[in-house]
C-alpha positions in Angstrom: -38.4 -65.8 -30.3 -42.0 -66.9 -29.8 -44.3 -64.0 -28.8 -48.0 -63.7 -27.8 -50.0 -60.7 -29.0 -53.6 -59.7 -28.4 -55.7 -59.2 -31.6 -59.2 -58.1 -32.3 -60.3 -61.7 -32.8 -58.3 -63.3 -30.0 -54.6 -64.0 -29.5 -51.7 -64.7 -31.9 -48.5 -66.4 -31.5 -45.6 -65.4 -33.8 -41.9 -65.7 -34.2 -41.2 -63.0 -36.8 -41.7 -65.1 -39.9 -44.7 -67.4 -39.1 -47.7 -67.0 -36.9 -50.8 -68.9 -35.6 -54.0 -67.3 -34.5 -56.5 -68.5 -31.9 -59.9 -67.1 -32.4 -61.5 -66.0 -29.1 -63.2 -62.5 -29.5 -63.9 -62.2 -25.8 -60.4 -63.2 -24.7 -59.3 -61.5 -21.4 -55.7 -62.1 -20.3 -55.2 -63.7 -16.9 -52.6 -65.4 -14.9 -51.5 -68.9 -15.9 -53.4 -71.3 -13.5 -52.9 -74.8 -15.1 -49.8 -76.9 -14.9 -49.2 -78.4 -18.4 -48.2 -82.0 -18.7 -45.4 -81.3 -21.2 -42.5 -78.8 -21.5 -43.5 -75.8 -23.6 -41.6 -72.9 -25.1 -44.3 -70.3 -24.7 -47.5 -70.1 -22.5 -50.3 -67.8 -22.0 -53.7 -67.8 -20.3 -57.1 -66.0 -20.7 -60.8 -66.3 -19.9 -63.0 -67.3 -22.9 -66.4 -68.5 -23.8 -65.2 -70.1 -27.0 -61.7 -71.0 -28.4 -61.1 -71.8 -32.1 -57.8 -73.2 -33.3 -56.4 -74.4 -36.6 -55.8 -78.0 -35.7 -54.0 -80.4 -37.9 -54.2 -83.3 -35.5 -55.6 -83.7 -32.0 -55.7 -85.9 -28.9 -57.5 -85.4 -25.6 -56.1 -86.3 -22.2 -58.1 -86.3 -19.0 -56.7 -85.3 -15.6 -55.9 -88.9 -14.7 -53.8 -89.3 -17.9 -56.3 -91.3 -19.9 -55.9 -90.6 -23.6 -59.0 -90.1 -25.8 -59.4 -89.2 -29.4 -61.1 -86.0 -30.5 -64.4 -86.7 -32.1 -67.1 -84.5 -33.6 -69.6 -83.1 -31.1 -67.7 -84.4 -28.1 -69.0 -83.3 -24.7 -66.7 -83.1 -21.7 -67.8 -83.2 -18.1 -66.3 -81.5 -15.0 -62.6 -81.9 -14.3 -59.4 -80.7 -15.9 -58.9 -81.7 -19.5 -55.8 -81.3 -21.8 -56.3 -81.0 -25.5 -53.0 -81.5 -27.4 -53.1 -80.6 -31.2 -50.7 -80.1 -34.0 -51.4 -76.6 -35.2 -50.8 -74.9 -38.5 -48.7 -71.8 -38.5 -49.1 -69.4 -41.5 -47.1 -67.1 -43.6 -48.4 -64.6 -46.1 -46.9 -64.3 -49.6 -47.6 -62.7 -52.9 -48.9 -65.2 -55.5 -50.0 -64.8 -59.1 -53.2 -66.6 -60.2 -53.8 -68.1 -63.6 -55.1 -64.8 -65.0 -52.0 -62.9 -64.0 -53.6 -61.2 -61.1 -51.3 -60.6 -58.0 -52.8 -61.5 -54.7 -51.9 -62.2 -51.2 -52.2 -65.9 -50.3 -51.8 -67.7 -47.0 -49.6 -70.7 -46.9 -49.6 -73.2 -44.1 -47.2 -75.4 -42.2 -47.8 -77.7 -39.3 -44.9 -77.2 -37.0 -46.1 -76.5 -33.5 -47.6 -78.7 -30.8 -50.1 -76.9 -28.7 -51.6 -78.0 -25.4 -54.7 -76.3 -24.1 -55.7 -76.9 -20.5 -59.2 -76.1 -19.2 -61.8 -77.2 -16.8 -65.1 -78.7 -18.0 -67.9 -78.8 -18.8 -67.1 -78.1 -22.4 -67.9 -79.2 -25.9 -65.4 -79.9 -28.8 -66.7 -79.6 -32.3 -65.2 -79.3 -35.8 -65.5 -75.9 -37.6 -64.3 -76.5 -41.1 -60.7 -77.6 -40.8 -60.5 -76.0 -37.3 -61.4 -77.3 -33.9 -63.7 -75.3 -31.6 -64.0 -75.6 -27.8 -67.3 -74.1 -26.4 -67.9 -73.4 -22.7 -71.1 -72.7 -20.8 -69.6 -69.6 -19.2 -66.4 -67.6 -19.2 -63.6 -70.2 -18.4 -59.9 -69.9 -17.9 -57.8 -71.7 -20.5 -54.0 -72.1 -20.5 -52.3 -72.4 -23.9 -48.8 -73.7 -24.2 -46.8 -74.2 -27.4 -43.8 -76.4 -28.1 -41.7 -75.5 -31.1 -40.4 -78.3 -33.4 -36.8 -77.0 -33.0 -36.7 -77.4 -29.3 -33.2 -78.2 -28.1 -33.2 -81.5 -26.1 -33.0 -80.9 -22.4 -31.4 -84.2 -21.3 -28.5 -86.4 -22.3 -28.1 -90.1 -22.2 -24.6 -91.4 -21.4 -23.7 -94.9 -22.7 -20.7 -97.1 -23.1 -19.2 -97.7 -26.6 -20.5 -101.3 -26.5 -23.4 -103.1 -28.2 -25.2 -103.1 -24.8 -24.6 -99.3 -24.4 -25.8 -98.5 -27.9 -28.9 -100.7 -27.4 -29.7 -98.7 -24.2 -29.4 -95.4 -26.1 -31.6 -96.6 -28.9 -34.3 -97.9 -26.4 -34.7 -94.4 -25.0 -34.6 -92.1 -28.1 -38.3 -92.4 -28.5 -38.7 -90.3 -25.3 -38.9 -87.4 -27.7 -42.2 -88.7 -29.1 -45.3 -86.8 -27.9 -47.6 -89.7 -28.5 -47.6 -93.4 -29.4 -50.8 -93.0 -31.4 -51.0 -92.6 -35.2 -50.3 -88.8 -34.7 -46.6 -89.7 -34.2 -46.4 -89.8 -38.0 -47.0 -86.1 -38.1 -43.9 -83.9 -37.5 -45.7 -81.7 -35.0 -45.8 -84.7 -32.6 -42.1 -85.7 -32.9 -39.8 -83.7 -30.7 -36.1 -83.9 -30.9 -34.8 -87.1 -29.2 -32.5 -86.8 -26.1 -28.8 -86.3 -26.9 -26.3 -89.2 -26.5 -22.8 -89.0 -25.1 -20.1 -91.7 -24.7 -18.9 -92.4 -21.1 -17.5 -95.1 -18.9 -20.9 -96.2 -17.6 -24.5 -96.1 -18.6 -26.6 -93.2 -17.3 -30.2 -92.6 -18.4 -31.7 -89.6 -16.5 -35.0 -90.1 -14.8 -36.8 -87.6 -16.9 -35.9 -89.6 -20.0 -36.9 -92.9 -18.5 -40.3 -91.5 -17.5 -40.9 -90.3 -21.0 -39.8 -93.5 -22.8 -42.9 -95.1 -24.2 -43.8 -98.6 -23.0 -45.2 -100.2 -26.2 -44.7 -103.9 -25.5 -42.6 -104.0 -28.7 -39.0 -105.4 -28.5 -36.3 -106.0 -31.2 -33.7 -108.6 -30.3 -30.4 -108.3 -32.2 -27.0 -110.0 -32.4 -24.4 -108.0 -30.4 -23.1 -106.2 -33.5 -23.0 -102.4 -33.9 -24.0 -102.8 -37.6 -27.3 -104.4 -36.7 -27.9 -101.8 -34.0 -27.4 -98.8 -36.3 -29.5 -100.2 -39.1 -32.5 -101.0 -36.8 -32.4 -97.6 -35.1 -35.1 -95.9 -37.2 -37.5 -98.8 -36.6 -36.9 -99.0 -32.9 -37.3 -95.2 -32.6 -40.5 -95.0 -34.5 -42.1 -98.0 -32.9 -40.9 -97.1 -29.4 -39.3 -100.6 -29.2 -36.9 -101.8 -26.5 -33.7 -102.9 -28.1 -31.8 -105.8 -26.6 -28.7 -107.7 -27.7 -28.2 -111.4 -27.1 -26.4 -114.4 -28.5 -28.3 -114.9 -31.8 -27.5 -114.8 -35.4 -30.6 -113.2 -36.9 -32.8 -110.3 -35.6 -36.4 -110.7 -34.5 -39.2 -108.2 -33.7 -41.6 -109.3 -31.0 -44.8 -108.0 -29.4 -46.3 -110.8 -27.3 -49.6 -109.0 -26.5 -50.3 -108.7 -30.3 -48.9 -112.1 -31.3 -46.0 -110.5 -33.2 -43.0 -112.7 -33.8 -41.4 -111.3 -36.9 -38.0 -112.8 -38.0 -35.7 -110.7 -40.1 -32.8 -111.9 -42.4 -29.2 -111.4 -41.6 -27.2 -108.5 -43.0 -27.1 -107.1 -45.7 -30.7 -108.0 -46.4 -31.7 -106.9 -42.9 -31.2 -103.2 -43.7 -33.6 -103.3 -46.7 -36.2 -105.2 -44.6 -36.0 -102.6 -41.8 -36.3 -99.7 -44.2 -39.4 -101.3 -45.8 -41.0 -101.9 -42.4 -40.3 -98.3 -41.2 -42.0 -96.9 -44.3 -45.0 -99.3 -44.1 -45.7 -98.6 -40.4 -45.2 -94.9 -40.9 -47.6 -94.8 -43.8 -50.4 -96.8 -42.1 -50.2 -94.3 -39.2 -50.5 -91.5 -41.7 -53.7 -93.0 -43.1 -55.1 -93.4 -39.6 -54.7 -89.8 -38.5 -57.7 -87.5 -38.1 -56.2 -84.8 -40.3 -56.0 -86.8 -43.6 -59.7 -86.6 -44.6 -58.8 -84.6 -47.7 -56.4 -87.2 -49.2 -56.9 -88.1 -52.9 -59.2 -91.1 -53.5 -56.4 -93.5 -54.2 -55.1 -92.9 -50.6 -58.3 -92.5 -48.7 -59.7 -95.9 -49.6 -56.5 -97.9 -48.9 -57.3 -99.0 -45.4 -60.6 -100.5 -46.5 -58.9 -102.3 -49.4 -56.5 -103.9 -47.0 -59.3 -105.0 -44.7 -58.4 -102.7 -41.8 -60.8 -100.6 -39.7 -59.8 -97.0 -39.2 -62.0 -96.6 -36.2 -60.5 -99.6 -34.4 -56.9 -99.1 -35.3 -56.7 -95.4 -34.6 -57.3 -96.1 -30.9 -55.3 -99.4 -30.8 -52.0 -99.8 -28.9 -48.8 -99.5 -31.0 -48.3 -103.3 -31.0 -51.7 -103.9 -32.4 -51.1 -101.4 -35.2 -47.8 -103.1 -35.9 -49.5 -106.5 -36.2 -52.1 -104.9 -38.6 -49.3 -103.4 -40.7 -47.5 -106.8 -40.9 -50.7 -108.4 -42.2 -50.7 -106.2 -45.3 -49.0 -108.0 -48.2 -45.9 -106.0 -49.2 -46.9 -105.9 -52.9 -50.2 -104.3 -51.9 -48.7 -101.4 -49.9 -45.4 -100.8 -51.6 -46.7 -99.0 -54.7 -48.4 -96.3 -52.5 -45.5 -95.4 -50.2 -44.4 -91.8 -50.5 -40.7 -91.4 -51.4 -38.6 -91.2 -48.2 -36.5 -88.1 -47.9 -33.2 -89.1 -46.2 -30.9 -92.1 -46.1 -27.7 -92.0 -44.1 -24.8 -94.5 -44.5 -23.1 -95.1 -41.2 -20.1 -97.3 -40.5 -19.7 -99.3 -37.3 -17.8 -96.8 -35.3 -19.4 -96.9 -31.8 -19.0 -93.1 -31.3 -21.4 -92.5 -34.2 -24.2 -93.3 -31.7 -23.9 -89.7 -30.7 -25.3 -88.6 -34.1 -28.4 -90.8 -33.9 -30.6 -88.3 -32.1 -30.1 -86.0 -35.1 -30.5 -88.6 -37.7 -33.8 -89.8 -36.2 -35.0 -86.3 -35.7 -34.9 -86.1 -39.5 -36.4 -89.7 -39.7 -33.5 -90.9 -41.6 -33.2 -94.5 -42.8 -29.8 -96.0 -42.0 -27.8 -98.2 -44.3 -24.3 -99.7 -44.2 -21.8 -97.8 -46.4 -20.6 -99.4 -49.6 -18.7 -97.8 -52.4 -16.4 -98.5 -55.4 -13.6 -96.5 -57.0 -14.7 -93.6 -59.1 -14.4 -94.1 -62.9 -11.3 -92.2 -63.9 -12.6 -91.6 -67.4 -15.0 -89.1 -65.9 -12.0 -87.1 -64.7 -10.2 -86.7 -68.0 -11.3 -83.0 -68.1 -9.0 -82.3 -65.2 -6.1 -82.3 -67.7 -7.4 -79.2 -69.3 -5.5 -76.9 -66.9 -5.7 -73.8 -69.1 -9.4 -73.6 -68.6 -9.6 -74.1 -64.9 -10.0 -71.4 -62.3 -6.7 -72.4 -60.6 -3.3 -73.8 -61.5 -2.1 -77.4 -61.1 -1.5 -76.9 -57.3 -5.3 -76.9 -56.6 -6.2 -79.3 -53.8 -8.3 -82.3 -54.8 -9.7 -85.4 -53.2 -10.0 -89.0 -54.2 -13.7 -89.8 -54.5 -15.8 -92.9 -54.4 -18.9 -94.1 -56.2 -21.5 -95.0 -53.4 -24.1 -97.7 -53.7 -27.2 -95.7 -52.9 -30.3 -97.1 -51.5 -33.9 -95.9 -50.9 -33.9 -92.2 -50.2 -34.2 -88.7 -51.9 -31.1 -87.3 -50.2 -28.1 -89.2 -49.0 -25.7 -88.6 -46.1 -22.3 -90.2 -45.5 -21.2 -90.7 -41.9 -18.3 -93.0 -42.8 -14.8 -92.9 -44.1 -14.1 -91.8 -47.7 -15.6 -89.1 -49.9 -18.3 -90.4 -52.3 -20.1 -88.3 -54.9 -23.9 -87.6 -54.8 -24.0 -87.6 -51.0 -23.2 -85.0 -48.4 -20.2 -85.7 -46.2 -21.6 -85.7 -42.6 -19.8 -85.3 -39.3 -21.0 -85.1 -35.7 -19.4 -81.7 -35.4 -22.1 -80.3 -37.8 -24.8 -81.5 -35.5 -23.1 -80.0 -32.4 -22.8 -76.7 -34.2 -26.4 -76.8 -35.3 -27.4 -77.0 -31.6 -25.1 -74.0 -30.9 -27.0 -71.8 -33.3 -30.4 -73.0 -32.3 -33.5 -71.7 -34.0 -33.2 -68.3 -35.6 -36.6 -67.5 -37.1 -37.4 -63.8 -37.1 -33.8 -62.7 -37.0 -32.1 -60.7 -39.8 -29.9 -62.9 -42.1 -26.3 -61.8 -42.4 -24.6 -62.7 -45.7 -21.0 -61.9 -46.7 -20.0 -62.2 -50.3 -16.3 -62.3 -50.9 -14.7 -61.7 -54.3 -11.0 -62.7 -54.3 -10.9 -63.3 -58.1 -11.4 -60.3 -60.3 -12.2 -62.6 -63.3 -15.3 -63.9 -61.5 -16.8 -60.4 -61.0 -19.9 -61.4 -63.0 -20.8 -64.2 -60.5 -20.0 -61.8 -57.7 -22.5 -59.2 -59.0 -25.2 -61.6 -59.8 -25.2 -63.5 -56.4 -25.2 -60.1 -54.7 -28.2 -59.1 -56.7 -30.0 -62.3 -55.7 -29.5 -61.7 -52.0 -30.6 -58.0 -52.4 -33.8 -59.1 -54.3 -34.6 -61.7 -51.6 -34.2 -58.9 -48.9 -37.5 -57.5 -50.1 -39.2 -60.4 -48.3 -36.6 -61.5 -45.8 -34.4 -59.2 -43.6 -30.9 -59.6 -45.0 -27.8 -57.7 -43.9 -25.6 -58.1 -47.0 -21.9 -57.1 -46.9 -19.8 -57.3 -50.1 -16.0 -57.7 -49.9 -13.2 -57.4 -52.5 -9.7 -58.7 -52.5 -9.5 -59.5 -48.8 -6.1 -60.3 -47.3 -5.5 -63.3 -45.1 -6.3 -61.6 -41.8 -9.3 -59.9 -43.3 -10.7 -63.1 -44.7 -10.1 -64.9 -41.4 -12.0 -62.2 -39.7 -15.0 -62.8 -41.9 -15.2 -66.5 -41.0 -14.4 -65.9 -37.3 -17.1 -63.2 -36.9 -20.8 -64.2 -36.3 -22.5 -64.4 -39.7 -25.1 -66.7 -41.3 -23.5 -67.3 -44.7 -20.2 -66.6 -46.5 -20.2 -66.9 -50.3 -16.5 -67.0 -51.2 -15.5 -66.6 -54.9 -11.9 -67.0 -55.7 -9.1 -69.6 -55.7 -8.0 -72.4 -53.4 -4.5 -74.1 -53.4 -3.2 -76.9 -51.3 -2.1 -74.2 -48.8 -5.7 -72.8 -48.4 -7.9 -70.0 -49.7 -5.9 -67.6 -51.9 -5.6 -63.9 -50.8 -3.6 -61.1 -52.3 -0.9 -61.6 -49.6 -0.8 -65.4 -49.5 -3.1 -68.3 -48.5 -5.5 -68.7 -45.6 -5.7 -72.3 -44.2 -8.8 -72.7 -42.1 -7.0 -75.3 -40.0 -4.9 -72.5 -38.5 -8.0 -70.6 -37.1 -9.3 -71.2 -33.6 -13.1 -70.9 -33.9 -15.4 -70.3 -36.8 -18.7 -68.4 -36.3 -19.8 -68.5 -39.9 -22.9 -70.6 -39.7 -22.8 -71.8 -43.3 -20.7 -71.2 -46.4 -20.1 -71.7 -50.2 -16.4 -72.0 -51.2 -16.7 -71.6 -54.9 -13.1 -72.2 -55.6 -11.0 -75.1 -57.1 -10.5 -78.0 -54.7 -12.1 -76.3 -51.6 -13.2 -79.6 -50.0 -10.6 -79.8 -47.3 -11.1 -76.2 -46.3 -14.8 -76.8 -46.1 -14.3 -79.8 -43.9 -12.1 -77.7 -41.6 -14.9 -75.0 -41.4 -17.4 -77.6 -40.2 -15.0 -79.1 -37.7 -14.3 -75.6 -36.3 -17.8 -74.3 -36.0 -20.0 -74.2 -39.2 -23.1 -76.4 -39.7 -23.0 -76.9 -43.5 -21.4 -75.7 -46.7 -20.8 -76.3 -50.4 -17.4 -77.1 -51.8 -15.6 -78.4 -54.9 -13.8 -81.7 -55.1 -11.2 -80.6 -57.7 -10.6 -77.9 -60.3 -13.6 -76.2 -61.8 -14.1 -74.1 -65.0 -14.6 -70.4 -64.4 -17.8 -70.2 -66.4 -19.3 -73.4 -64.9 -18.3 -72.2 -61.4 -20.3 -69.0 -62.0 -23.3 -70.9 -63.3 -23.4 -73.2 -60.3 -22.7 -70.3 -57.9 -25.6 -68.1 -59.0 -28.1 -71.1 -59.2 -27.1 -72.3 -55.8 -27.4 -68.9 -54.2 -30.9 -68.5 -55.6 -32.0 -71.9 -54.3 -30.4 -71.5 -50.9 -31.8 -68.1 -50.2 -35.3 -69.3 -51.2 -35.4 -72.0 -48.5 -33.9 -75.1 -50.1 -31.6 -77.1 -47.9 -27.9 -77.4 -48.8 -27.9 -80.8 -50.4 -31.1 -80.2 -52.4 -29.9 -76.8 -53.5 -26.6 -78.3 -54.7 -28.4 -81.3 -56.4 -30.4 -78.8 -58.5 -27.6 -76.2 -59.1 -25.1 -78.7 -60.4 -27.7 -79.8 -63.1 -26.8 -76.5 -64.8 -23.4 -77.9 -65.9 -22.1 -81.1 -67.4 -19.4 -81.5 -64.8 -21.6 -81.2 -61.7 -20.0 -84.1 -59.9 -17.2 -81.8 -58.9 -19.5 -80.0 -56.4 -20.5 -81.4 -53.0 -21.8 -80.5 -49.6 -20.1 -81.0 -46.3 -21.7 -80.9 -42.8 -25.5 -81.3 -42.3 -26.8 -81.3 -45.9 -30.5 -81.1 -44.6 -29.8 -77.7 -43.1 -31.9 -74.8 -44.3 -30.3 -71.3 -44.3 -33.6 -69.3 -44.5 -37.2 -70.2 -44.4 -39.1 -70.1 -47.6 -42.4 -68.4 -48.3 -43.7 -71.8 -49.2 -42.7 -73.8 -46.1 -41.3 -76.7 -48.2 -39.8 -75.7 -51.5 -40.9 -78.0 -54.3 -39.5 -78.9 -57.7 -41.6 -79.2 -60.9 -40.7 -81.9 -63.4 -42.1 -81.3 -66.9 -41.9 -83.5 -70.0 -43.4 -82.7 -73.4 -45.7 -85.4 -74.8 -46.9 -84.3 -78.2 -49.0 -81.2 -77.8 -49.4 -81.8 -74.0 -47.2 -81.8 -71.0 -46.7 -84.2 -68.1 -46.2 -82.2 -65.0 -45.0 -83.8 -61.8 -45.0 -81.8 -58.5 -42.3 -83.0 -56.1 -42.4 -81.7 -52.5 -39.8 -82.9 -49.9 -38.1 -81.7 -46.7 -36.2 -83.4 -43.9 -38.8 -82.1 -41.3 -41.8 -82.9 -43.3 -42.1 -86.7 -43.3 -45.8 -87.5 -42.6 -47.1 -84.0 -43.1 -49.4 -83.0 -46.0 -49.5 -80.0 -48.4 -52.3 -78.6 -50.5 -52.6 -80.2 -54.0 -51.0 -77.6 -56.3 -54.0 -77.8 -58.7 -56.8 -78.4 -56.1 -56.4 -76.7 -52.7 -59.3 -78.7 -51.3 -57.2 -81.9 -51.6 -53.9 -82.7 -49.9 -50.9 -84.9 -50.6 -48.3 -86.4 -48.4 -44.8 -84.9 -48.7 -42.9 -87.5 -50.8 -45.8 -88.3 -53.0 -45.6 -87.0 -56.6 -48.9 -86.0 -58.1 -48.7 -85.9 -61.9 -50.9 -84.0 -64.4 -51.3 -83.9 -68.1 -51.7 -80.3 -69.1 -52.3 -78.4 -72.3 -49.9 -75.6 -73.2 -52.5 -73.0 -71.9 -53.0 -75.0 -68.7 -49.2 -75.3 -68.2 -48.8 -71.6 -68.7 -51.4 -70.8 -66.0 -49.8 -73.3 -63.7 -46.3 -71.8 -64.1 -47.7 -68.3 -63.5 -49.1 -69.4 -60.2 -45.8 -70.8 -58.8 -42.3 -69.5 -58.4 -40.3 -72.7 -58.3 -37.4 -74.5 -60.0 -38.3 -76.7 -62.9 -36.7 -79.6 -64.6 -37.9 -79.3 -68.2 -36.9 -82.2 -70.5 -33.9 -82.7 -68.2 -32.7 -79.1 -68.0 -32.8 -77.0 -64.9 -34.6 -73.6 -65.0 -37.3 -71.6 -63.0 -41.0 -71.3 -63.7 -40.5 -67.6 -64.5 -37.8 -68.3 -67.1 -39.8 -71.2 -68.6 -42.8 -69.0 -69.1 -40.7 -66.8 -71.4 -39.5 -69.8 -73.4 -43.0 -71.1 -73.9 
């Protein structure tokens, strides 16, 4: 829950795990006297002579609604003004510097949109990386904050037709806080409105009024596949989507002389993905908060013949035209890696999932897969070494054709490897749980296989160790009967780590088997069923109430199951989302393809001390080491993070700075980070690698 507190230096907003401070030493609380132009989750007011805030991005709006950029030394006259900024929240964590000294360090995240309303005259000036508002006398200011996890207030109802889907896609950009370049920053992208299927189209007035009018339109054939593929582009550009009798799509913006013809499918999906990334990246470069980018990024606009001053204030259609003028070969090498790609079939009901996909800025492709190579499954004949007998449930898997993206979701039929199996139920369940920052994390570890006691003890120790920094309520269970295990899943809990067996009849208990399908409602938010062939039980958990979980696709070896289980637990409890945690954990074993994630694979169980957990890739080159720092997250597209070797410089999430280090330099680097490492292809942690080196 967001809470305001008075401090010696001003006022602080916190939610239990993160906080943001507004510096105003003479702050005196007062009643809220300004009506804010946007919905906020928390609001306060006070009289001040100066207000300083940690702004990542900023935009000013006058009382008549006219937008203006925030510039250095800006003077404002009389009248009401609204300054909207993306602010940096902070969390404090223990770090170790290169000399081995322990110290407290502040890490930042840009996750909150803040609107400050005040009456002029006033002056806005930069103060380091902050923004400062100066008044001639004590002035009342109203401060309102919108959290990035705000649950949508309104729902669009559409028919399951191309016209209905086009209507929904035309209005999902109502969640954007701006059409300026700042929309590339996650603090300015609120959750799109929800979508439901009905017998007629109904778009609430509140959504219509917030739908941006950009003058951009995308015209498509009346085909659901085209509509789904174009969704990320239409959403980001704020484009109107229309269907008509045509064979190829076109993107038009008459006021900017844009008339851009696309190819037909399947090439269309790649062209859309490319244009989304290009438009997004140009906006990133135009933002006010990217002055600390490395030289190879900060000079790009000039190299492409574009004026930052002109384009940052230009309408969206003009920025689109400028982006299209950049040769593809000139911009492509500089694009950060995109985090998420989702493969969606043409089922019209899948339009309900698009508000969630677009909230994560997912690219959308059509699903394509081939049969899995049976030679890779020969190990399944080694029954004597597996955790369960020959009756373990299994699933026929596919080999997907993966496109551009770091993580991959599958909202289609079949069960492919290397992707998470998505369902709309997972998204509905995610809304049910809402945002849980600041609450104690409840974890249940269940051991229903005495032979796996080593895994049981180790994962319990991992959760207890993490409890030093994060409130965790841990309960350890042994040999639960069917009714007892059912009670664990049916009771409110954040994570269930089940260690045991799974047969075709369900999860094995001392008195029989528990089939999740027989339960009415699941309140376990997430889970890991580390048991042979637990895929079907995991799918049932999501359909009945869970958000995400890890499962196995067939039989698994005891030792390998324990290796994956402990690695996965450590990653998950340290803030890695489910799919990324599984990607890394299954690198510990040769047969990692037998593990998968069901539900929303981008879901994060607990916040990390470093807002976006990173992965370090290291390769030995003679007497030196190539170190690549890889930072990603579903929420973070467009945000920046401090360069891990130079805090005065920032990088975009998805970019991968690489350094050539000596052994001594590498040692110092590892000592200053507590992160997973891929060293010459093998998975480990920085703390473990230090000992090896």
